[in-house]
N, C-alpha and C positions, 0 to 999 in steps of 0.2 A: 495222850498232848493231856498235861493239866491246867487250868486257868485258874494261876495264886490268888489274882488279884483284878477288880478292874475300875477305866479310871473315870468318872461320874463327870459328865464336861456340864452339867447347867443343873441345879435344882428350882422348882418353881411349884408353887400352892399345888397346881394339877398332877404334874409327878416330875422324872428324873429323867435325862437323857443321861445313855452310858452308850462308850466309845468299846466296844466290838470286835476287836481286828481294827478291820479298816474304815467298819459300818456305824452309824451314831444311832445307838437303837432307844425307840421314848419306852416309859415304863410307866405306872401311874402306882403312888404308892404303897398299895394291898400289892400290887403285886412284886415290885421292891423290896418289900415287907418282909414277904413271903419266903424272900431264894436269897436276901444277902441277907449279909454285917456290914456295914456300915464304919472303914476305920479310922477313918478323920478326915476333912471335909472334900478331898479327891478321893480319896480309894475307896474300895469294895470287896468286902469275898463274901465267897458261896458261902449259903449254911451245908452244913455237915448230908443233911438227907440227898439235898441239888450236889454236892460233892458226885454221892453214889449213883444218881441218876443219868451226871454225866457221866461214869465209869462205865457204865452200862450200855451206853449210847455206845461210848468210844469201840469197847470190846464188842461192837454188835455191827459197829461199820468195818471194823477192823477185820473181824468174820467174815461181813464178805465181798469185802477186799480179796482177802485168802480166797475162797471159792470161787470169785472171777476168774482169778489168776490160774484157778488148778484146775478150772473148765474151761480157759481158751488152752491149754496145753495141750501136747503133743501122746495121751497115754487111751486108758482104758474105754471108752464107752461107756462104760456101766462106771466111771467115775467121773466120768465129765455129766452124767445125768445126773447123781449123784451131788457132787458142787452143784447143779445149776439149783435142783431143789433147797441144797442151804444157803442159797442167793437168796435166793425168793424168800425163803427161814428168817433170814435177820433181815434183809429188806421190812419184812412186815412186821419185825415185835423194832425195827427204829418207828415206823413208821405208829407203831400205840406206844410207845411210849415219848418220842415229842407230838405224840397228835400232831400228827402233819398228811399234808396225801400222799399217795406215791411217789409222783416223779418228784419231791424234794425229799425225801426220804433216798431216794434212787440218786439225786444231784450230788447227795453231801458224800456218798459212795463213791460217783464219779471225781468228787473236787479226789478227795484222797488214793483211788487210782493213777488223778493227772500228778500229783506229786509223787508219783513213784515213775511215773514213766506218761507225758502224755501224749504219746500215740498212741497208748491202749483204752484213751476215755473219749477220744475222738478219732472222727477218722483220716486216715491221711489225705484220703482224694475228697476237693469238694465234689457236690453236685455234677455240675456244669463237667466237671474232669472225669466225673462217669457216663454224661450222656454222650462226649464228645467220644468217648470211646464204646461204647453201644452201639455209638453211631459211623465209626471207623470200620468195627468189627462185621457188621452186615454188610456197611457197602463188600470187606474181601466176601465176606460168602454168596455174593450175588455174579450169575456167569456172567461167561464172558462172549458176547454174539458180537462174530466181528461180520461186515457187512461184505455179503459175495467179491466183488470189487477187489476188497482189500486182502483176502484168504491164502495163501500159499498154498503150494503144492511141492516146491522144488527146496531140498538142503541146500541151495545154492542163492535164494530170494530172502531166505531166513539170514546166512549168514555169508555177507560178498565175500570173503579174505578164503572160504569154502567155498564160492565157486571158484576162485581165482587156482585156489588148489586142483578140484578139477580139471580147469581145463589143463593145468601145466602136464598132469598126471594122463592124461586123452594124449598131449603132442608126444610125451617120449612113446 
């Protein structure tokens, strides 16, 4: 995914406001001039070193997504572990290149995964559904204790139809 040009929303003496995707991002003139060239009054393009850095980051994000997909698959445990290590390595490289926190780097990878399959990036169940599921499972595990007066000893007491059948068999 290559950014060909970026829209300049506003220029001021202190900096510039850029539209990147759906977000408006402010930048100082020093930062802007270091990374972009102005094409005309409303558009800017990335300088070549920034394009290369951006492409490297894209490659690391793609590698992280591939590693994530492989480690989620039903394969050899050794391969899963290797891809899990590659995933961590790719996220570390993204973090290093962008100079951001690990959470931000992971979020970039999650967003890319969500583009492919939304259910892989976010859990299918909400936290409340997990709690309700666990509560129902615990209720099923509890032993059933009947009160003595409610306990039955004969088959006829359990099923009235069987009691009728027993009476009919005894009459014959």
